MARLUM-765217 format. One record per residue: x negated, y negated, z negated of N, C-alpha, C in turn. Coordinates in steps of 0.2 Angstrom, whole numbers, plus 2048, in hexadecimal, padded with zeros to 3 digits. Atoms other than C-alpha are relative to their C-alpha. Layout:
REM MARLUM-765217
XYZXYZXYZ;...
***
This chain:
REM MARLUM-765217
7FC8068008008008007FC7FA800;8058068007F27F47FC7FC800806;8048017FA7E87F980B8047FE806;7FC8027FB7F77F68168017F87FF;7FF8078017FA7E580E7FA7FC802;8068047FE7E87E08107FF800808;8018007F87E87E68238047FA803;7FC8057FD7F77DB8267FE7F97FF;8038078027EF7CC81D7FA7FF805;8068017FC7DF7CF8278027FE807;7FD8017F97E97CF8378027F9801;7FD8078007F27BF8327FA7FB800;8068048007E17B782E7FD7FF806;8048007FA7D97BC83E8047FC805;7FC8047FB7E87B58488007F97FF;8008078017E87A583F7F97FD802;8078037FE7D57A38428007FF807;8008017F97D87A68548037FA802;7FC8067FE7E57998557FD7FA7FE;8048068027DA78D84C7FA7FF805;8068007FB7CB7918588017FE807;7FE8017F97D47918688007F9803;8008077FE7D777E86A7F87FE801;8078027FF7C477B8677FD803806;8037FD7FB7BF7888748037FD807;7FD8037FA7CC7818817FD7F9801;8038077FF7C476F87E7F9801803;8077FF7FD7B3776881800802808;7FF7FE7F97B977E8918027FB805;7FD8057FC7C276F8977FA7FB801;8058058007B27648937FB803806;8057FD7FB7A777189E8037FF807;7FD8007FA7B37708AC7FF7F8803;8018087FE7B375C8AC7F97FF801;8078027FE7A075C8AB7FE803806;8017FD7FA79F7688B98037FB806;7FD8047FB7AB75D8C37FC7F9801;8048068007A174D8BF7FA801804;8067FE7FD7917558C4800801807;7FE7FE7F979875C8D48027FA804;7FE8077FD7A074B8D87FA7FC801;80680480078F7438D57FC802806;8047FD7FA78674F8E18037FE806;7FD8017FA79374D8EE8007F9802;8018077FE79273A8ED7F97FE803;8068017FD78073A8EF7FE803806;8017FD7F97807468FE8047FB805;7FD8057FB78D73A9067FC7FA801;8048067FF78272B9027FA801804;8067FE7FC773733909802801807;7FE7FE7F977C7399188027F9804;7FE8067FC78472791C7FA7FB800;80580580077571C9177F9803802;8067FD7FE7667289187FF803806;8017FC7F97697319287FE7FB805;8038047FB7677229337F97FE7FE;80780280275771D9297FB806802;8047FA7FE75172F92C7FF800808;8008007F975572E93E7FB7FA803;8048067FE74C71D9407F98027FE;8067FE80273D7249377FD805805;8027FB7FB73C7339437FF7FD806;8018037F973E7289527F97FC800;80680380073071D94C7FA804800;8067FC80072472B9497FF804807;8007FD7F972973395A7FC7FB805;8028057FC7257229627F87FF7FF;8078008017147219597FC805803;8047FB7FD70F73295E8007FF808;8008027F971472D9707FB7FB802;8058057FE70971E96F7F9803800;8077FC8006FA72996A7FF804806;8007FC7FA6FE7349797FF7FB806;8018057FB6FE7249847F97FD800;8078028016ED71F97D7FC805804;8047FB7FD6E772F983801800808;7FE8007F96F072D9947FC7FA803;8048067FD6E771B9967F9802800;8077FE7FF6D67239927FF804806;8017FB7FA6D973199F8007FC806;8008047FA6DE7249AC7FA7FC801;8068038006CF71A9A77FA804803;8057FB7FD6C47299AB801800808;7FF8007F96CC7299BC7FE7F9804;8018077FC6CB7169C17FA7FD7FE;8078038026BB7129B87FA804801;8057FB8006B17229B8800804806;8007FD7FA6B77299C88028087FF;7FE7F98026BE7399C0805802805;7FB7FE7FB6C87449CD8078017FE;7FA7FF8026D67489C28008007F8;7FF7FF8076DD7489B08078027FF;7F97FE8026EC7509A78017FE7F9;7FF8028076F47499978078037FE;7FA7FD80270175298D8047FB7FB;7FC8048047107489858068047FE;7FB7FD80371C74F9798067FB800;7FB8047FF72D74897D8058007FA;7FB7FF80573974F96F8067FD802;7FA8027FE7487449707FF7FA805;8028057FB74073897D800802807;8017FE7F973E7389907FA7FD803;8058037FC73073599C8027FF807;7FD8017F973472D9AD7FB7FB803;8048057FC72D7239BB8047F9800;7FD8078027307109B78017FC807;7FF8057FB7357029C27FA7FD803;8078027FD7276FD9CE7FE7F97FE;80380680171C6EF9CA7FB7FE806;8058027FB7116E49D67FB7FB7FD;8058048027016DC9D37FD7FD806;8038047FA6FC6CE9E07FA7FC7FE;8078038026EA6C89DF7FF7FB806;8018057FA6E76B89EA7FA7FC7FE;8068048006D76AF9ED8017FA804;8008067FD6D769D9F27F97FD801;8078037FF6C76969FA8007F8800;8008078006C16849FC8047FD806;7FC8027FB6CA682A0C8078007FF;7F88008016DB686A05802807802;7FE7FA7FE6DB697A0D8018057FB;7FE7FB8056E36A5A037FF807803;8017F97FE6DF6B8A038048047FB;7FC7FC8056ED6C39FC7FF807800;8007F88006ED6D59F68058027FB;7FA7FE8046FD6DD9EF7FF8077FF;8017F98026FC6ED9E58078027FC;7FA7FE80370C6F69E17FF8077FC;8027FA80570C7039D28078037FE;7FA7FD80371970F9CB7FE8027F9;8027FE80771770F9B88038077FD;7FE7FA80471971E9AC8037FD7FA;7FC80280672671B99F8038057FC;7FD7FC80572A72398F8067FC7FD;7FB80480373B71E9898048047FA;7FC7FD8067447219788047FB7FD;7FC8068027537179747FF7FA804;8028067FD74F7059777F97FE800;80880180073C7089757FD803806;8047FD7FA73070C9837F97FF7FF;8078017FF71E70F9867FF800808;8018017F871870A9987F9800801;8078007FD70870E9A18017FC807;7FF8047FA7077019AF7FA7FC801;8068047FE6F86F99B87FA8017FB;8067FE8046EB7019AC8027FD7F9;7FF8028076F46FA99C8068047FE;7FA7FC8037007029908047FB7FC;7FC80580470E6F79898068047FC;7FB7FE80471A6FB97B8067FB7FF;7FB80580072B6F397B8068037FB;7FA7FF80473A6F396F8057FA801;7FB8067FF74A6E99747FD7FB805;8038057FC7446D997B7F97FE7FE;8078018027336D99727FB805802;8057FB7FE7236E29757F97FE800;8078028007106E29767FC805804;8047FC7FC7016E997F7FC8057FB;8047FB8046FA6F99777F9801802;8078007FD6EC6FA9838017FB806;8008067FB6E86EA98D7FE803807;8037FE7F96E56EB9A07F87FF800;8078008006D36EE9A57FD7FB804;8038067FD6D06DC9AB7FB7FD7FC;8048058046C36D09A78017F9804;7FE8067FD6C96BE9AA7FD7FB7FC;8038068036BE6B09A57FE7FB806;8018057FB6B86A09AE7F9802803;8067FE7FD6A76A99B2801806804;8007F97FD6AD6BA9B7807802800;7F97FD7FF6BD6C29BE7FF807803;8017F97FE6BD6D59BF8078037FF;7FA7FD7FF6CD6DD9C5800807802;7FF7F97FE6CE6F09C5807802800;7F97FE7FF6DF6F39CC8028077FF;7FE7F88006E77049C7807800803;7F97FF7FC6F57089D3802807800;7FD7F98016FF7179CD806801805;7FB7FE7FB70A7209D98038077FE;7FD7FA80271672E9D4800805806;7FF7FA7FB71673F9DD8048057FD;7FC7FA80372274E9DC8077FE800;7F98008007347519DA8037FD7F9;7FE80280673574E9C77FF7F87FE;80180780173873B9C48027FE7F9;7FE80180773F73D9B28018077FD;7FF7FA80473E74A9A58007FF7F9;7FF80180874274D9928008077FD;7FF7FA80474375A9847FA805800;8057FB8007327629867F97FC800;8078037FF71F75F9877FF800807;8018017F871B7589987F87FE801;8078027FE70A7579A08007FB806;8008057FB7067479AA7F9802804;8067FE7FD6F974D9B77FF7FA805;8028067FC6F073E9C07FA802804;8057FF7FB6E573F9CF7FD7FA803;8038067FD6D97339D6800801808;7FE8007F96DF7309E87FB7FC804;8058057FC6D47219EE7FE7FB7FB;8028068036C97149E67FB7FD805;8048047FB6C27069F08007F97FD;8018078026BC6F49EE8057FC804;7FB8057FC6C96E69F37FB7FC804;8048047FB6C26DEA028007F97FF;8008078016BC6CCA008007FE7F9;7FF8028076BE6CD9ED7FA8037FC;8067FE8036AC6D29E97FA7FC801;8058057FF6A16C39E87FE7FD7FA;8038048056956BB9DD7F97FD803;7FB8058026946AC9DF806801804;7F98007FC6A66AB9E58017FA804;7FE8067FC6AD6A09F38077FE7FE;7F98028026BE69F9EA8007FA7FB;7FE8058046C46909E28048027FA;7FC7FD8056D069A9D8803806802;7FD7F97FF6D86AB9D68078007FD;7F98008026EB6AD9D48028077FF;7FD7FA8026F26BC9CB8087FF7FF;7F98007FF7046BF9CF8038077FE;7FE7F980270D6CD9C68088007FF;7F97FF80071F6D39C88018067FC;7FF7FB8057256DE9BA8057FF7FB;7FB8018057336E19AE7FD7FE7F9;8048028067266DE9A17FC7FA801;8048067FE7206CE9A87FE7FB7FA;8018048067216C59977FA8037FC;8067FD8037146D29907FA7FF804;8058027FC7096CF99F7FE7F97FF;80180780170B6BC99C7FC8007F9;8048008067056BF98A7F9802800;8077FE7FF6F66C898F7FC7FB804;8048057FC6F16BC99D7FE7FA7FD;8018078036F36AC9937FB8017FA;8057FF8066E86B49857F9800803;8077FF7FD6D96B59927FD7F9801;8038078006CD6A69917FF7FD807;8018037F96CB6A49A48077FF803;7F98017FC6DE6A39A88027F97FE;7FF8078026E26909A98077FF801;7F98027FF6F46909AE804807802;7FB7FB7FE70369C9AE8077FE800;7F98027FF71469A9B5805806801;7FB7FB7FE7246A49B78057FE805;7FC8027FB72B6A19C8807803800;7F97FD8007396AD9C68008057FB;8007FB80573F6BA9BA7FC806802;8047FA7FF7346C99B87F97FF804;8068017FC7256C09C07FC7FA7FC;8058058037166B79B97FA7FE805;8058027FB7096AD9C37FB7FC7FC;8068048046F86A89BB7FA7FF804;8058037FB6E969F9C27F98007FC;8078008036D66A19BE7FC7FB805;8038057FC6CD6919C47F8801800;8088007FF6BB6919CB7FC8067FD;8037FB8036B66A29C77F9801804;8078007FD6A36A59CA7FF807803;8007FA7FC6A56B79CF807804800;7FA7FD8006B36C29D47FF807803;8007F97FE6B46D59D58078047FF;7F97FD8006C46DF9D97FF807803;8007FA7FD6C76F19DC8078037FF;7F97FD8006D66FC9DF7FF808800;8007F98016D870E9D9807803801;7FA7FD8006E77189DF8008077FD;8007FA8046EC7259D3807803801;7FA7FC7FF6FA7329D78018047F9;7FE7FC80670373A9C8806804801;7FA7FC8007107479C58028037F9;7FE7FD80771A74E9B6801808801;7FF7F98007187609B38028037F9;7FE7FD80672176A9A67FC8077FE;
***
């Protein structure tokens, strides 16, 4: 009888203890759920913030790094071209990784070199080139006339200046005339080899004199990047006057040069995948 009574009492005590403990356990469970929800919400918010704000920045960083890598490749391209027009190498090949960019044949440019003698007679030589253009978004790298230009939007600068010497005592004009060969005029999405071949190198007739009979030399360049050519030409000590007769055209003068040397190298190039 006593054992039965004690058992019933124990059960009632246990039941009462469970009832007293359950609200505390429920509160802890609710707190854990709320904590998890807050942490999860914070993580989701951070992911959304990074996706919205950071993704564009990551893309911009990637594009800048790709363009910097391409600039280094164009440095190598310019060196290889210099081997051809300055050293007489028969050919050179340069590999360029395009990734999200494209490589294409650019809009032709022309370099017109005119000598004017004491009688007022002028002697013109016009050289037309097809530039090599790396394009990524609104940024480009361009090899043209022996120079490498980097542009972005309306601005730009010369990565490698043209191989000219322009001062009042000496004018040296090694004209690099690039011409595209082959069926592929634009390519993207892979590593491309630019193969360049020396087709012809010769002195420009009448422009190899020391002392010279010319009163002045006029350099007239037509190019989509005429503003960058202007920046280069106006920075040279021997250039006395530069004008822009029409859009995409710059005309500069060197007065009373003591010696003039001009050459022209025709370089054929092709894109190979």
